[in-house]
C-alpha positions as CSV (number, residue, x, y, z in Angstrom):
1,M,0.1,0.0,0.1
2,F,2.6,2.0,1.3
3,L,3.8,1.9,-3.2
4,Q,0.8,3.3,-4.2
5,T,0.9,6.4,-2.0
6,A,3.1,9.2,-2.2
7,F,3.4,12.8,0.3
8,Y,4.4,15.7,-1.3
9,T,5.6,19.4,0.2
10,R,6.5,21.0,-2.7
11,N,4.4,22.0,-6.2
12,C,7.4,20.2,-8.6
13,V,8.8,16.2,-8.1
14,H,11.8,14.9,-9.1
15,V,12.1,11.4,-10.5
16,G,15.1,10.4,-12.5
17,N,15.1,12.8,-15.1
18,Q,10.9,13.7,-15.2
19,T,10.4,16.2,-13.3
20,F,6.3,16.4,-11.5
21,N,3.7,19.1,-10.7
22,S,0.2,19.7,-10.0
23,S,-0.8,19.5,-14.1
24,C,0.0,15.4,-13.7
25,C,-2.0,15.1,-11.0
26,T,-4.5,12.2,-12.4
27,S,-7.5,10.5,-11.6
28,G,-6.9,9.2,-7.5
29,T,-4.9,12.2,-6.1
30,Q,-5.9,15.0,-3.7
31,R,-4.1,18.5,-3.8
32,L,-5.0,21.5,-1.8
33,S,-2.1,24.5,-3.5
34,R,-2.3,28.3,-1.6
35,K,-3.8,30.9,-2.0
36,H,-3.2,33.7,-4.1
37,E,0.3,31.5,-5.1
38,T,1.3,29.8,-8.0
39,S,4.3,27.9,-5.7
40,G,3.8,25.9,-3.1
41,G,1.2,23.8,-1.3
42,V,1.3,19.7,-0.4
43,L,0.3,17.1,-2.9
44,L,-0.9,13.8,-1.3
45,G,-0.8,11.1,-4.2
46,I,-3.4,8.4,-3.6
47,H,-3.5,5.6,-6.4
48,S,-6.8,5.3,-8.0
49,S,-7.7,2.2,-6.9
50,L,-7.7,2.2,-3.2
51,N,-10.5,2.8,-1.8
52,S,-9.7,6.6,-0.4
53,H,-11.7,9.4,0.6
54,R,-10.5,12.7,1.3
55,I,-10.9,13.9,5.4
56,T,-11.6,18.1,6.0
57,V,-11.6,18.8,9.5
58,A,-14.3,20.9,11.5
59,I,-12.9,23.4,11.9
60,T,-11.9,26.5,9.5
61,S,-8.5,26.5,8.8
62,D,-5.5,28.6,6.2
63,A,-2.7,25.9,7.8
64,E,-0.9,23.6,4.7
65,S,-2.9,20.0,5.2
66,V,-4.6,17.1,3.2
67,A,-5.4,14.3,4.6
68,A,-7.5,11.6,2.9
69,K,-8.0,7.9,4.6
70,I,-7.4,4.8,3.5
71,L,-10.2,1.5,3.8
72,S,-8.6,-1.9,3.7
73,G,-11.1,-4.1,4.7
74,K,-12.2,-3.2,9.0
75,Q,-9.0,-1.3,9.1
76,S,-8.7,2.3,7.9
77,I,-4.7,3.7,7.5
78,V,-5.1,8.4,7.2
79,F,-2.4,9.3,5.2
80,G,-1.5,13.7,5.5
81,S,0.5,16.0,4.5
82,F,1.1,19.4,5.8
83,Y,3.4,22.3,5.3
84,R,4.6,25.0,8.0
85,P,6.6,27.9,6.7
86,P,9.5,29.4,7.9
87,S,8.6,32.2,10.5
88,N,8.2,32.9,14.1
89,D,3.6,33.1,13.2
90,Q,2.5,31.8,17.1
91,A,-1.0,31.9,15.2
92,Y,0.0,29.9,12.5
93,M,1.2,26.9,14.7
94,D,-2.1,27.3,16.5
95,R,-4.0,26.7,14.7
96,L,-1.6,23.7,12.1
97,T,-1.4,21.8,15.6
98,E,-5.6,22.4,15.8
99,V,-6.2,20.8,13.0
100,I,-3.5,17.7,13.7
101,T,-5.5,17.3,16.7
102,C,-8.7,17.6,14.5
103,L,-7.9,15.4,12.2
104,C,-6.2,12.3,15.0
105,K,-9.7,12.4,16.6
106,S,-11.8,12.0,13.1
107,D,-10.8,8.1,13.5
108,P,-8.8,7.3,17.2
109,K,-8.4,3.5,16.3
110,A,-6.5,4.5,12.7
111,T,-3.5,4.1,12.1
112,Y,-1.8,7.7,10.9
113,W,1.3,8.4,8.3
114,I,1.8,12.8,8.5
115,A,4.6,13.7,6.2
116,D,5.4,17.0,6.3
117,D,7.8,19.5,6.3
118,A,7.7,21.5,9.7
119,D,10.7,23.6,9.4
120,L,11.8,23.0,13.1
121,P,15.5,23.3,13.3
122,N,15.0,23.8,17.7
123,I,13.8,20.6,18.2
124,N,16.2,17.6,19.1
125,W,14.7,14.7,17.7
126,F,16.5,12.6,18.9
127,I,15.3,13.6,22.6
128,D,11.4,16.2,22.1
129,Q,13.6,18.8,23.3
130,V,14.0,22.2,21.9
131,T,17.5,22.7,22.1
132,H,17.8,25.1,20.2
133,H,16.2,28.6,20.0
134,Q,16.1,30.3,16.1
135,Y,12.0,30.7,16.4
136,N,10.6,31.2,19.8
137,L,10.6,28.3,22.4
138,H,6.5,28.3,21.7
139,V,6.5,27.7,18.1
140,S,8.7,24.3,18.6
141,D,6.8,22.8,22.3
142,S,3.3,23.2,20.6
143,F,3.8,21.0,18.4
144,L,6.0,18.2,20.7
145,Q,3.2,18.9,23.5
146,T,-0.1,17.8,20.0
147,L,2.6,15.3,19.3
148,A,2.8,14.0,22.4
149,K,-1.3,14.9,23.5
150,T,-2.4,12.4,19.9
151,G,0.3,9.9,20.3
152,L,1.8,10.5,17.5
153,E,5.8,9.7,16.7
154,Q,8.6,11.5,15.1
155,I,10.1,8.8,12.6
156,V,13.1,10.5,10.5
157,D,16.8,10.1,13.2
158,F,18.7,11.8,10.0
159,P,19.4,15.9,9.5
160,A,17.2,16.7,5.9
161,R,19.0,19.7,6.0
162,Y,22.7,20.8,7.5
163,D,21.9,19.8,10.8
164,N,18.3,20.1,10.9
165,T,15.4,17.2,10.7
166,L,13.4,19.5,9.1
167,D,11.1,16.8,6.8
168,I,9.3,14.4,9.4
169,V,7.0,11.9,9.0
170,L,4.8,10.9,11.9
171,T,2.8,7.6,13.5
172,N,0.7,6.4,16.3
173,R,2.5,2.9,15.2
174,P,5.8,3.1,14.4
C-alpha cells in the first residue's frame, strides 16, 4: 500500500530525469495549494485503485494540509501532509496543531502516517526537546505538546538540511 501513496510538500517532484507538478495530478490524487500563489502547497497522491476519500477537519483553517483515509478491510489508514513555513508565526502554528489534533480525533483507531515539511530546526528529535532558539520557544514547544497529546511519534532520524531534521514523518504505529 505504501508504494501506492506519495506525500509532497513542494509543487514539483523530481523522479529520475522527469519533473512532475500539479498538472500531472490524475484520478485519485488530492492536492491543496496556497491561496493566491502558484508555487508551494501540499500534495497527497493516492493511487486510484485504493478505496480512499479526502478528510476535512471540522475547523476552518488556512494551515496548508491535506489528508485522506484509505479503507482496507476493517482497518483504516489516514495519510496526511502539511507544510509550516519558516517563520515565528505562533498563530499559524496554533492553527496547524489544531488541524493535526482534529485529524487524529477523527478516527482514533486508525493508523496515522503524516509527512510534513515542519521547518522546526529548534527541536532535537532524538530527545524530543527544544534545544535551539531560532524561533520563539512556544512555536516548537506547542508542536511537541501536540505530538504528545495525539500519540504521534516522529520517525525520521537523519538531518535533511545541514544538522536539521526539517522534513518529518509522524505515526501512531512506529
